[in-house]
py3Dmol code that shows the C-alpha trace and the ligand (Angstrom):
import py3Dmol

protein = """\
ATOM      1  CA  UNK A   1      86.956 161.918 205.876  1.00  0.00           C
ATOM      2  CA  UNK A   2      90.197 161.193 207.179  1.00  0.00           C
ATOM      3  CA  UNK A   3      90.959 159.115 204.221  1.00  0.00           C
ATOM      4  CA  UNK A   4      89.970 161.619 201.785  1.00  0.00           C
ATOM      5  CA  UNK A   5      92.080 164.317 203.776  1.00  0.00           C
ATOM      6  CA  UNK A   6      95.154 162.181 203.415  1.00  0.00           C
ATOM      7  CA  UNK A   7      94.488 161.392 199.842  1.00  0.00           C
ATOM      8  CA  UNK A   8      93.931 165.137 199.247  1.00  0.00           C
ATOM      9  CA  UNK A   9      97.372 166.026 201.111  1.00  0.00           C
ATOM     10  CA  UNK A  10      99.049 163.045 199.040  1.00  0.00           C
ATOM     11  CA  UNK A  11      97.650 164.647 195.796  1.00  0.00           C
ATOM     12  CA  UNK A  12      98.886 167.980 196.799  1.00  0.00           C
ATOM     13  CA  UNK A  13     102.236 166.966 197.698  1.00  0.00           C
ATOM     14  CA  UNK A  14     102.587 165.264 194.380  1.00  0.00           C
ATOM     15  CA  UNK A  15     101.284 168.273 192.516  1.00  0.00           C
ATOM     16  CA  UNK A  16     104.006 170.455 194.405  1.00  0.00           C
ATOM     17  CA  UNK A  17     106.613 167.938 193.689  1.00  0.00           C
ATOM     18  CA  UNK A  18     105.413 167.941 189.963  1.00  0.00           C
ATOM     19  CA  UNK A  19     105.626 171.788 189.702  1.00  0.00           C
ATOM     20  CA  UNK A  20     109.204 171.784 191.268  1.00  0.00           C
ATOM     21  CA  UNK A  21     110.086 169.382 188.441  1.00  0.00           C
ATOM     22  CA  UNK A  22     108.676 172.094 186.172  1.00  0.00           C
ATOM     23  CA  UNK A  23     110.836 174.507 187.574  1.00  0.00           C
ATOM     24  CA  UNK A  24     108.024 176.315 189.490  1.00  0.00           C
ATOM     25  CA  UNK A  25     109.642 178.162 192.485  1.00  0.00           C
ATOM     26  CA  UNK A  26     106.774 180.522 193.561  1.00  0.00           C
ATOM     27  CA  UNK A  27     102.976 180.088 193.404  1.00  0.00           C
ATOM     28  CA  UNK A  28     100.509 183.054 193.921  1.00  0.00           C
ATOM     29  CA  UNK A  29      97.339 181.246 193.452  1.00  0.00           C
ATOM     30  CA  UNK A  30      94.633 182.023 195.679  1.00  0.00           C
ATOM     31  CA  UNK A  31      93.047 178.904 197.294  1.00  0.00           C
ATOM     32  CA  UNK A  32      89.923 179.524 199.079  1.00  0.00           C
ATOM     33  CA  UNK A  33      89.268 177.319 201.867  1.00  0.00           C
ATOM     34  CA  UNK A  34      85.729 176.452 202.700  1.00  0.00           C
ATOM     35  CA  UNK A  35      84.696 177.924 206.066  1.00  0.00           C
ATOM     36  CA  UNK A  36      83.648 174.464 207.296  1.00  0.00           C
ATOM     37  CA  UNK A  37      87.019 173.129 206.506  1.00  0.00           C
ATOM     38  CA  UNK A  38      88.328 171.065 209.575  1.00  0.00           C
ATOM     39  CA  UNK A  39      90.909 172.806 211.582  1.00  0.00           C
ATOM     40  CA  UNK A  40      94.236 171.669 212.833  1.00  0.00           C
ATOM     41  CA  UNK A  41      92.747 170.627 216.257  1.00  0.00           C
ATOM     42  CA  UNK A  42      89.931 168.461 214.766  1.00  0.00           C
ATOM     43  CA  UNK A  43      92.399 166.631 212.611  1.00  0.00           C
ATOM     44  CA  UNK A  44      94.635 165.889 215.596  1.00  0.00           C
ATOM     45  CA  UNK A  45      91.481 164.810 217.530  1.00  0.00           C
ATOM     46  CA  UNK A  46      91.775 167.557 220.097  1.00  0.00           C
ATOM     47  CA  UNK A  47      88.576 168.574 221.429  1.00  0.00           C
ATOM     48  CA  UNK A  48      87.202 171.623 219.677  1.00  0.00           C
ATOM     49  CA  UNK A  49      84.472 174.340 220.361  1.00  0.00           C
ATOM     50  CA  UNK A  50      80.926 173.208 219.888  1.00  0.00           C
ATOM     51  CA  UNK A  51      80.451 175.154 216.496  1.00  0.00           C
ATOM     52  CA  UNK A  52      83.702 173.525 215.136  1.00  0.00           C
ATOM     53  CA  UNK A  53      82.542 170.075 216.450  1.00  0.00           C
ATOM     54  CA  UNK A  54      79.111 170.466 214.682  1.00  0.00           C
ATOM     55  CA  UNK A  55      80.697 171.419 211.228  1.00  0.00           C
ATOM     56  CA  UNK A  56      82.907 168.342 211.702  1.00  0.00           C
ATOM     57  CA  UNK A  57      79.982 166.234 212.264  1.00  0.00           C
ATOM     58  CA  UNK A  58      78.256 167.525 209.161  1.00  0.00           C
ATOM     59  CA  UNK A  59      81.451 166.675 206.976  1.00  0.00           C
ATOM     60  CA  UNK A  60      81.566 163.336 208.635  1.00  0.00           C
ATOM     61  CA  UNK A  61      77.940 162.391 207.931  1.00  0.00           C
ATOM     62  CA  UNK A  62      77.991 163.735 204.415  1.00  0.00           C
ATOM     63  CA  UNK A  63      77.771 160.778 201.921  1.00  0.00           C
ATOM     64  CA  UNK A  64      80.982 160.376 200.066  1.00  0.00           C
ATOM     65  CA  UNK A  65      80.846 161.111 196.360  1.00  0.00           C
ATOM     66  CA  UNK A  66      81.745 158.358 194.011  1.00  0.00           C
ATOM     67  CA  UNK A  67      83.962 160.535 191.673  1.00  0.00           C
ATOM     68  CA  UNK A  68      85.106 163.401 193.668  1.00  0.00           C
ATOM     69  CA  UNK A  69      86.506 166.114 191.178  1.00  0.00           C
ATOM     70  CA  UNK A  70      89.870 167.544 192.069  1.00  0.00           C
ATOM     71  CA  UNK A  71      89.373 171.411 192.728  1.00  0.00           C
ATOM     72  CA  UNK A  72      91.106 173.410 189.960  1.00  0.00           C
ATOM     73  CA  UNK A  73      93.128 176.392 190.889  1.00  0.00           C
ATOM     74  CA  UNK A  74      91.677 179.736 190.434  1.00  0.00           C
ATOM     75  CA  UNK A  75      91.390 180.860 186.842  1.00  0.00           C
ATOM     76  CA  UNK A  76      94.397 183.084 185.873  1.00  0.00           C
ATOM     77  CA  UNK A  77      96.658 181.653 188.168  1.00  0.00           C
ATOM     78  CA  UNK A  78      99.986 179.979 187.094  1.00  0.00           C
ATOM     79  CA  UNK A  79      99.033 176.742 188.608  1.00  0.00           C
ATOM     80  CA  UNK A  80      95.734 176.801 186.464  1.00  0.00           C
ATOM     81  CA  UNK A  81      98.016 176.865 183.341  1.00  0.00           C
ATOM     82  CA  UNK A  82      99.660 173.794 184.152  1.00  0.00           C
ATOM     83  CA  UNK A  83      98.782 170.353 182.873  1.00  0.00           C
ATOM     84  CA  UNK A  84      96.525 168.218 185.205  1.00  0.00           C
ATOM     85  CA  UNK A  85      98.700 165.638 187.134  1.00  0.00           C
ATOM     86  CA  UNK A  86      96.002 163.085 186.520  1.00  0.00           C
ATOM     87  CA  UNK A  87      96.936 163.133 182.621  1.00  0.00           C
ATOM     88  CA  UNK A  88     100.710 163.129 183.430  1.00  0.00           C
ATOM     89  CA  UNK A  89     102.493 160.180 182.133  1.00  0.00           C
ATOM     90  CA  UNK A  90     104.341 158.482 185.002  1.00  0.00           C
ATOM     91  CA  UNK A  91     106.884 156.249 183.646  1.00  0.00           C
ATOM     92  CA  UNK A  92     110.728 157.198 183.111  1.00  0.00           C
ATOM     93  CA  UNK A  93     110.460 157.910 179.542  1.00  0.00           C
ATOM     94  CA  UNK A  94     107.788 160.234 179.558  1.00  0.00           C
ATOM     95  CA  UNK A  95     109.591 161.997 182.477  1.00  0.00           C
ATOM     96  CA  UNK A  96     111.530 163.528 179.408  1.00  0.00           C
ATOM     97  CA  UNK A  97     108.407 163.720 177.420  1.00  0.00           C
ATOM     98  CA  UNK A  98     107.725 166.741 175.203  1.00  0.00           C
ATOM     99  CA  UNK A  99     104.155 167.144 174.010  1.00  0.00           C
ATOM    100  CA  UNK A 100     105.013 169.268 171.218  1.00  0.00           C
ATOM    101  CA  UNK A 101     107.699 167.094 169.847  1.00  0.00           C
ATOM    102  CA  UNK A 102     105.723 164.153 170.049  1.00  0.00           C
ATOM    103  CA  UNK A 103     102.552 165.536 168.288  1.00  0.00           C
ATOM    104  CA  UNK A 104     103.419 164.027 164.765  1.00  0.00           C
ATOM    105  CA  UNK A 105     105.151 160.655 165.998  1.00  0.00           C
ATOM    106  CA  UNK A 106     101.991 158.588 165.952  1.00  0.00           C
ATOM    107  CA  UNK A 107     103.840 155.476 164.876  1.00  0.00           C
ATOM    108  CA  UNK A 108     107.470 154.035 165.057  1.00  0.00           C
ATOM    109  CA  UNK A 109     108.138 154.795 161.331  1.00  0.00           C
ATOM    110  CA  UNK A 110     106.993 158.529 162.145  1.00  0.00           C
ATOM    111  CA  UNK A 111     109.644 158.769 164.821  1.00  0.00           C
ATOM    112  CA  UNK A 112     112.226 157.122 162.979  1.00  0.00           C
ATOM    113  CA  UNK A 113     111.867 159.647 160.064  1.00  0.00           C
ATOM    114  CA  UNK A 114     111.600 162.537 162.439  1.00  0.00           C
ATOM    115  CA  UNK A 115     114.791 161.217 164.663  1.00  0.00           C
ATOM    116  CA  UNK A 116     117.558 163.618 164.239  1.00  0.00           C
ATOM    117  CA  UNK A 117     120.739 162.252 162.357  1.00  0.00           C
ATOM    118  CA  UNK A 118     123.335 161.734 164.559  1.00  0.00           C
ATOM    119  CA  UNK A 119     126.409 160.981 162.330  1.00  0.00           C
ATOM    120  CA  UNK A 120     126.351 162.192 158.790  1.00  0.00           C
ATOM    121  CA  UNK A 121     129.896 160.767 157.885  1.00  0.00           C
ATOM    122  CA  UNK A 122     129.837 158.934 154.438  1.00  0.00           C
ATOM    123  CA  UNK A 123     129.908 155.259 154.847  1.00  0.00           C
ATOM    124  CA  UNK A 124     133.707 153.905 154.249  1.00  0.00           C
ATOM    125  CA  UNK A 125     134.009 152.213 150.946  1.00  0.00           C
ATOM    126  CA  UNK A 126     130.984 153.865 149.191  1.00  0.00           C
ATOM    127  CA  UNK A 127     131.944 156.582 146.984  1.00  0.00           C
ATOM    128  CA  UNK A 128     129.950 159.776 147.594  1.00  0.00           C
ATOM    129  CA  UNK A 129     128.055 162.116 144.996  1.00  0.00           C
ATOM    130  CA  UNK A 130     131.063 164.320 145.689  1.00  0.00           C
ATOM    131  CA  UNK A 131     133.381 161.730 144.373  1.00  0.00           C
ATOM    132  CA  UNK A 132     131.412 161.646 140.978  1.00  0.00           C
ATOM    133  CA  UNK A 133     131.260 165.401 140.667  1.00  0.00           C
ATOM    134  CA  UNK A 134     134.987 165.681 140.782  1.00  0.00           C
ATOM    135  CA  UNK A 135     136.328 163.262 138.226  1.00  0.00           C
ATOM    136  CA  UNK A 136     139.397 164.689 136.566  1.00  0.00           C
ATOM    137  CA  UNK A 137     139.091 166.085 133.196  1.00  0.00           C
ATOM    138  CA  UNK A 138     141.519 166.985 130.409  1.00  0.00           C
ATOM    139  CA  UNK A 139     142.849 170.431 131.013  1.00  0.00           C
ATOM    140  CA  UNK A 140     141.976 173.015 128.674  1.00  0.00           C
ATOM    141  CA  UNK A 141     144.817 173.867 126.254  1.00  0.00           C
ATOM    142  CA  UNK A 142     146.669 177.136 127.332  1.00  0.00           C
ATOM    143  CA  UNK A 143     149.744 176.574 125.455  1.00  0.00           C
ATOM    144  CA  UNK A 144     151.193 175.357 122.108  1.00  0.00           C
ATOM    145  CA  UNK A 145     153.411 172.308 121.302  1.00  0.00           C
ATOM    146  CA  UNK A 146     156.067 174.797 120.304  1.00  0.00           C
ATOM    147  CA  UNK A 147     155.971 176.446 123.559  1.00  0.00           C
ATOM    148  CA  UNK A 148     156.302 173.174 125.448  1.00  0.00           C
ATOM    149  CA  UNK A 149     159.224 172.212 123.216  1.00  0.00           C
ATOM    150  CA  UNK A 150     160.969 175.550 123.929  1.00  0.00           C
ATOM    151  CA  UNK A 151     160.528 174.966 127.673  1.00  0.00           C
ATOM    152  CA  UNK A 152     162.065 171.576 127.618  1.00  0.00           C
ATOM    153  CA  UNK A 153     165.017 173.070 125.467  1.00  0.00           C
ATOM    154  CA  UNK A 154     167.605 171.044 123.702  1.00  0.00           C
ATOM    155  CA  UNK A 155     169.862 170.546 126.367  1.00  0.00           C
ATOM    156  CA  UNK A 156     167.535 169.442 129.322  1.00  0.00           C
ATOM    157  CA  UNK A 157     169.093 168.241 132.282  1.00  0.00           C
ATOM    158  CA  UNK A 158     165.969 167.862 134.406  1.00  0.00           C
ATOM    159  CA  UNK A 159     166.678 163.970 134.869  1.00  0.00           C
ATOM    160  CA  UNK A 160     169.745 161.857 135.223  1.00  0.00           C
ATOM    161  CA  UNK A 161     169.446 160.549 131.537  1.00  0.00           C
ATOM    162  CA  UNK A 162     170.734 163.839 130.489  1.00  0.00           C
ATOM    163  CA  UNK A 163     174.361 162.361 131.714  1.00  0.00           C
ATOM    164  CA  UNK A 164     174.018 158.985 130.807  1.00  0.00           C
ATOM    165  CA  UNK A 165     174.857 158.982 127.061  1.00  0.00           C
ATOM    166  CA  UNK A 166     172.002 160.506 125.255  1.00  0.00           C
ATOM    167  CA  UNK A 167     172.778 162.509 122.168  1.00  0.00           C
ATOM    168  CA  UNK A 168     169.458 164.613 121.605  1.00  0.00           C
ATOM    169  CA  UNK A 169     166.431 165.355 123.355  1.00  0.00           C
ATOM    170  CA  UNK A 170     163.791 163.517 121.024  1.00  0.00           C
ATOM    171  CA  UNK A 171     160.615 165.488 120.848  1.00  0.00           C
ATOM    172  CA  UNK A 172     157.223 164.273 119.668  1.00  0.00           C
ATOM    173  CA  UNK A 173     156.377 164.451 116.026  1.00  0.00           C
ATOM    174  CA  UNK A 174     153.253 164.473 113.795  1.00  0.00           C
ATOM    175  CA  UNK A 175     149.896 166.186 113.480  1.00  0.00           C
ATOM    176  CA  UNK A 176     149.134 168.560 116.382  1.00  0.00           C
ATOM    177  CA  UNK A 177     145.603 168.078 115.685  1.00  0.00           C
ATOM    178  CA  UNK A 178     145.638 164.359 115.403  1.00  0.00           C
ATOM    179  CA  UNK A 179     142.828 161.942 116.669  1.00  0.00           C
ATOM    180  CA  UNK A 180     145.039 159.215 116.984  1.00  0.00           C
ATOM    181  CA  UNK A 181     148.209 159.497 119.200  1.00  0.00           C
ATOM    182  CA  UNK A 182     151.042 156.671 119.858  1.00  0.00           C
ATOM    183  CA  UNK A 183     153.143 156.897 122.930  1.00  0.00           C
ATOM    184  CA  UNK A 184     156.236 154.701 123.636  1.00  0.00           C
ATOM    185  CA  UNK A 185     158.551 154.861 126.647  1.00  0.00           C
ATOM    186  CA  UNK A 186     161.670 156.196 125.427  1.00  0.00           C
ATOM    187  CA  UNK A 187     164.032 156.780 122.154  1.00  0.00           C
ATOM    188  CA  UNK A 188     166.260 153.818 121.196  1.00  0.00           C
ATOM    189  CA  UNK A 189     169.853 154.288 119.608  1.00  0.00           C
ATOM    190  CA  UNK A 190     168.354 155.079 116.093  1.00  0.00           C
ATOM    191  CA  UNK A 191     166.105 157.895 117.515  1.00  0.00           C
ATOM    192  CA  UNK A 192     168.609 159.256 119.828  1.00  0.00           C
ATOM    193  CA  UNK A 193     170.952 159.642 116.574  1.00  0.00           C
ATOM    194  CA  UNK A 194     168.245 160.952 114.285  1.00  0.00           C
ATOM    195  CA  UNK A 195     166.272 163.210 116.898  1.00  0.00           C
ATOM    196  CA  UNK A 196     162.725 161.694 115.929  1.00  0.00           C
ATOM    197  CA  UNK A 197     160.720 158.985 117.683  1.00  0.00           C
ATOM    198  CA  UNK A 198     160.321 155.518 116.114  1.00  0.00           C
ATOM    199  CA  UNK A 199     162.351 155.637 113.051  1.00  0.00           C
ATOM    200  CA  UNK A 200     164.388 152.319 113.897  1.00  0.00           C
ATOM    201  CA  UNK A 201     163.288 148.978 112.902  1.00  0.00           C
ATOM    202  CA  UNK A 202     160.557 149.096 115.522  1.00  0.00           C
ATOM    203  CA  UNK A 203     159.552 152.539 114.307  1.00  0.00           C
ATOM    204  CA  UNK A 204     159.195 151.111 110.770  1.00  0.00           C
ATOM    205  CA  UNK A 205     156.789 148.284 111.992  1.00  0.00           C
ATOM    206  CA  UNK A 206     154.886 150.906 113.571  1.00  0.00           C
ATOM    207  CA  UNK A 207     154.472 153.011 110.389  1.00  0.00           C
ATOM    208  CA  UNK A 208     153.403 149.782 108.818  1.00  0.00           C
ATOM    209  CA  UNK A 209     150.851 149.330 111.457  1.00  0.00           C
ATOM    210  CA  UNK A 210     149.627 152.852 111.044  1.00  0.00           C
ATOM    211  CA  UNK A 211     149.213 152.504 107.381  1.00  0.00           C
ATOM    212  CA  UNK A 212     147.327 149.188 107.757  1.00  0.00           C
ATOM    213  CA  UNK A 213     144.865 151.134 109.961  1.00  0.00           C
ATOM    214  CA  UNK A 214     144.139 153.381 106.971  1.00  0.00           C
ATOM    215  CA  UNK A 215     146.366 156.458 108.180  1.00  0.00           C
ATOM    216  CA  UNK A 216     149.467 158.268 106.906  1.00  0.00           C
ATOM    217  CA  UNK A 217     152.132 158.474 109.617  1.00  0.00           C
ATOM    218  CA  UNK A 218     152.071 162.541 109.230  1.00  0.00           C
ATOM    219  CA  UNK A 219     148.401 162.154 110.355  1.00  0.00           C
ATOM    220  CA  UNK A 220     148.918 160.833 113.673  1.00  0.00           C
ATOM    221  CA  UNK A 221     150.804 162.093 116.749  1.00  0.00           C
ATOM    222  CA  UNK A 222     153.985 160.179 118.006  1.00  0.00           C
ATOM    223  CA  UNK A 223     155.809 160.654 121.219  1.00  0.00           C
ATOM    224  CA  UNK A 224     157.520 158.990 124.333  1.00  0.00           C
ATOM    225  CA  UNK A 225     157.281 159.213 127.962  1.00  0.00           C
ATOM    226  CA  UNK A 226     161.084 160.123 128.281  1.00  0.00           C
ATOM    227  CA  UNK A 227     162.756 162.013 125.456  1.00  0.00           C
ATOM    228  CA  UNK A 228     166.293 160.991 126.213  1.00  0.00           C
ATOM    229  CA  UNK A 229     167.665 157.526 125.570  1.00  0.00           C
ATOM    230  CA  UNK A 230     168.221 155.331 128.448  1.00  0.00           C
ATOM    231  CA  UNK A 231     171.615 153.487 128.613  1.00  0.00           C
ATOM    232  CA  UNK A 232     171.444 149.775 126.990  1.00  0.00           C
ATOM    233  CA  UNK A 233     167.921 150.642 125.981  1.00  0.00           C
ATOM    234  CA  UNK A 234     166.543 149.856 129.620  1.00  0.00           C
ATOM    235  CA  UNK A 235     163.298 151.034 130.552  1.00  0.00           C
ATOM    236  CA  UNK A 236     163.358 154.634 132.059  1.00  0.00           C
ATOM    237  CA  UNK A 237     163.433 154.448 135.920  1.00  0.00           C
ATOM    238  CA  UNK A 238     160.627 155.973 137.842  1.00  0.00           C
ATOM    239  CA  UNK A 239     162.704 159.209 138.989  1.00  0.00           C
ATOM    240  CA  UNK A 240     163.130 159.822 135.262  1.00  0.00           C
ATOM    241  CA  UNK A 241     159.672 159.217 134.022  1.00  0.00           C
ATOM    242  CA  UNK A 242     158.182 161.540 136.863  1.00  0.00           C
ATOM    243  CA  UNK A 243     160.239 164.315 135.679  1.00  0.00           C
ATOM    244  CA  UNK A 244     159.689 164.165 131.946  1.00  0.00           C
ATOM    245  CA  UNK A 245     156.153 162.849 131.425  1.00  0.00           C
ATOM    246  CA  UNK A 246     154.302 165.736 132.500  1.00  0.00           C
ATOM    247  CA  UNK A 247     155.676 167.374 129.200  1.00  0.00           C
ATOM    248  CA  UNK A 248     154.065 164.724 127.118  1.00  0.00           C
ATOM    249  CA  UNK A 249     150.782 165.072 129.358  1.00  0.00           C
ATOM    250  CA  UNK A 250     150.777 168.860 128.274  1.00  0.00           C
ATOM    251  CA  UNK A 251     151.123 167.873 124.791  1.00  0.00           C
ATOM    252  CA  UNK A 252     148.020 165.408 125.175  1.00  0.00           C
ATOM    253  CA  UNK A 253     146.190 168.385 126.414  1.00  0.00           C
ATOM    254  CA  UNK A 254     147.078 170.385 123.347  1.00  0.00           C
ATOM    255  CA  UNK A 255     146.558 167.876 120.751  1.00  0.00           C
ATOM    256  CA  UNK A 256     143.339 166.176 122.529  1.00  0.00           C
ATOM    257  CA  UNK A 257     143.382 163.162 120.384  1.00  0.00           C
ATOM    258  CA  UNK A 258     140.441 160.837 120.339  1.00  0.00           C
ATOM    259  CA  UNK A 259     142.356 157.644 120.996  1.00  0.00           C
ATOM    260  CA  UNK A 260     145.885 157.163 122.503  1.00  0.00           C
ATOM    261  CA  UNK A 261     147.683 153.849 121.726  1.00  0.00           C
ATOM    262  CA  UNK A 262     150.244 153.144 124.472  1.00  0.00           C
ATOM    263  CA  UNK A 263     153.124 150.891 123.307  1.00  0.00           C
ATOM    264  CA  UNK A 264     154.536 148.631 125.877  1.00  0.00           C
ATOM    265  CA  UNK A 265     154.349 148.115 129.389  1.00  0.00           C
ATOM    266  CA  UNK A 266     156.219 150.979 130.669  1.00  0.00           C
ATOM    267  CA  UNK A 267     154.332 153.767 128.596  1.00  0.00           C
ATOM    268  CA  UNK A 268     151.046 152.029 129.643  1.00  0.00           C
ATOM    269  CA  UNK A 269     151.589 151.792 133.203  1.00  0.00           C
ATOM    270  CA  UNK A 270     152.856 155.286 133.327  1.00  0.00           C
ATOM    271  CA  UNK A 271     149.839 156.655 131.596  1.00  0.00           C
ATOM    272  CA  UNK A 272     147.332 154.713 133.417  1.00  0.00           C
ATOM    273  CA  UNK A 273     149.207 154.849 136.843  1.00  0.00           C
ATOM    274  CA  UNK A 274     148.983 151.308 137.216  1.00  0.00           C
ATOM    275  CA  UNK A 275     151.234 148.036 137.793  1.00  0.00           C
ATOM    276  CA  UNK A 276     148.861 145.613 135.855  1.00  0.00           C
ATOM    277  CA  UNK A 277     150.944 143.899 133.326  1.00  0.00           C
ATOM    278  CA  UNK A 278     150.601 144.821 129.676  1.00  0.00           C
ATOM    279  CA  UNK A 279     149.168 141.268 128.726  1.00  0.00           C
ATOM    280  CA  UNK A 280     146.096 142.138 130.856  1.00  0.00           C
ATOM    281  CA  UNK A 281     145.865 145.646 130.033  1.00  0.00           C
ATOM    282  CA  UNK A 282     145.747 145.373 126.274  1.00  0.00           C
ATOM    283  CA  UNK A 283     142.522 144.137 124.427  1.00  0.00           C
ATOM    284  CA  UNK A 284     140.061 146.925 125.750  1.00  0.00           C
ATOM    285  CA  UNK A 285     139.822 150.439 126.084  1.00  0.00           C
ATOM    286  CA  UNK A 286     141.045 152.319 129.214  1.00  0.00           C
ATOM    287  CA  UNK A 287     140.404 156.020 130.448  1.00  0.00           C
ATOM    288  CA  UNK A 288     142.867 158.870 130.441  1.00  0.00           C
ATOM    289  CA  UNK A 289     141.241 161.836 131.437  1.00  0.00           C
ATOM    290  CA  UNK A 290     138.021 161.343 129.229  1.00  0.00           C
ATOM    291  CA  UNK A 291     140.294 160.035 126.291  1.00  0.00           C
ATOM    292  CA  UNK A 292     140.090 156.523 125.031  1.00  0.00           C
ATOM    293  CA  UNK A 293     143.256 154.618 125.713  1.00  0.00           C
ATOM    294  CA  UNK A 294     144.321 151.244 124.078  1.00  0.00           C
ATOM    295  CA  UNK A 295     147.530 149.543 125.337  1.00  0.00           C
ATOM    296  CA  UNK A 296     149.112 147.146 123.104  1.00  0.00           C
ATOM    297  CA  UNK A 297     152.636 145.477 122.862  1.00  0.00           C
ATOM    298  CA  UNK A 298     155.550 147.532 121.844  1.00  0.00           C
ATOM    299  CA  UNK A 299     156.696 146.932 118.086  1.00  0.00           C
ATOM    300  CA  UNK A 300     160.170 146.263 119.519  1.00  0.00           C
ATOM    301  CA  UNK A 301     158.659 143.174 121.382  1.00  0.00           C
ATOM    302  CA  UNK A 302     156.839 142.330 117.891  1.00  0.00           C
ATOM    303  CA  UNK A 303     160.181 141.934 116.441  1.00  0.00           C
ATOM    304  CA  UNK A 304     161.354 139.503 119.199  1.00  0.00           C
ATOM    305  CA  UNK A 305     157.922 137.615 118.980  1.00  0.00           C
ATOM    306  CA  UNK A 306     156.281 138.018 115.763  1.00  0.00           C
ATOM    307  CA  UNK A 307     153.236 135.775 116.989  1.00  0.00           C
ATOM    308  CA  UNK A 308     152.253 138.702 119.164  1.00  0.00           C
ATOM    309  CA  UNK A 309     151.308 140.548 115.928  1.00  0.00           C
ATOM    310  CA  UNK A 310     147.826 139.185 115.640  1.00  0.00           C
ATOM    311  CA  UNK A 311     146.862 140.531 119.204  1.00  0.00           C
ATOM    312  CA  UNK A 312     148.202 143.965 118.445  1.00  0.00           C
ATOM    313  CA  UNK A 313     146.232 143.931 115.214  1.00  0.00           C
ATOM    314  CA  UNK A 314     143.027 142.899 117.055  1.00  0.00           C
ATOM    315  CA  UNK A 315     143.753 145.880 119.340  1.00  0.00           C
ATOM    316  CA  UNK A 316     144.404 148.216 116.310  1.00  0.00           C
ATOM    317  CA  UNK A 317     141.119 147.111 114.626  1.00  0.00           C
ATOM    318  CA  UNK A 318     139.388 147.990 117.714  1.00  0.00           C
ATOM    319  CA  UNK A 319     140.966 151.547 117.551  1.00  0.00           C
ATOM    320  CA  UNK A 320     140.056 151.908 113.919  1.00  0.00           C
ATOM    321  CA  UNK A 321     136.560 151.113 114.257  1.00  0.00           C
ATOM    322  CA  UNK A 322     136.243 153.384 117.183  1.00  0.00           C
ATOM    323  CA  UNK A 323     137.596 156.348 115.334  1.00  0.00           C
ATOM    324  CA  UNK A 324     135.373 155.532 112.220  1.00  0.00           C
ATOM    325  CA  UNK A 325     132.312 155.493 114.467  1.00  0.00           C
ATOM    326  CA  UNK A 326     133.324 158.829 115.989  1.00  0.00           C
ATOM    327  CA  UNK A 327     133.610 160.806 112.945  1.00  0.00           C
TER     328      UNK A 327
END
"""
ligand_1 = """\
8
SF4
S 164.373 162.457 129.574
Fe 163.178 164.242 129.732
S 163.572 165.216 131.678
Fe 165.139 163.882 131.371
S 166.870 165.139 130.404
Fe 165.633 164.382 128.792
S 164.124 165.594 128.268
Fe 164.895 166.345 130.372
"""
view = py3Dmol.view(width=600, height=400)
view.addModel(protein, "pdb")
view.setStyle({"model": 0}, {"cartoon": {"style": "trace"}})
view.addModel(ligand_1, "xyz")
view.setStyle({"model": 1}, {"stick": {}})
view.zoomTo()
view.show()
């Protein structure tokens, strides 16, 4: 009997501790004690009255039950709604166990799938879907070539080339609806004198190339990154290009050619925003806002090294074939 009472007290203590963990601060359950329950005196071995002693003997003589059910709290009490301590998981993990959250987590895979995503930052170096959704496109034309030229003006002084011996601002020429466009780096002496791009010896060679491709010069559009001649026919410097080339980009948006042939390293690297040498850029198409770009050697370079004509012709045949296939 003493052992049973000790176990009962221990069980009650554990139940109370469990309820404290659950936040229970008051308990209004009515626990009916049997009239034959031992008193404090009998538990302490203090002699009791004959009635109580007899009751104690009955209890002591009673055969112990093999499986003694724990008395449940009275129906309707708060304690009755609590889960049984005997079914409560006891390890540290289950101290934070939430039965409602765990219902569907029958396997590790289920748990991993149901686990909250802690960090949703994209993995560094892997482009996200948004990057693909924001690929720059050719802007819609909202102006005319004439308006762009008028804005540039015949006395443009936006960069230092205006103070370095230029004679004329050399604007683009040709078909404003061309499928094919040629872009060089800047005017030379002949172009500066006549006010038209590609009219010197290099310009004549370009005209021959255009005809060999099956076009008339008047059918294509021809321009330069910079519209004023650099001194000594040097390449335009970055601070000069960055000011002038937006006008050419605006013209490209108006003309909307199918292919842009960029002549020489300076023009190709400016349009494609790269430092790759022209020898590696040429020979295959690149992209500029959805438009095909074919870099190739400048005609002036071909005049110095005619052996490069074969490579230029290979490039131009690719352009010609692409245009023929895109009709
Ligand atoms: S190169 Fe272009 S920006 Fe510079 S002065 Fe000539 S037109 Fe103006």
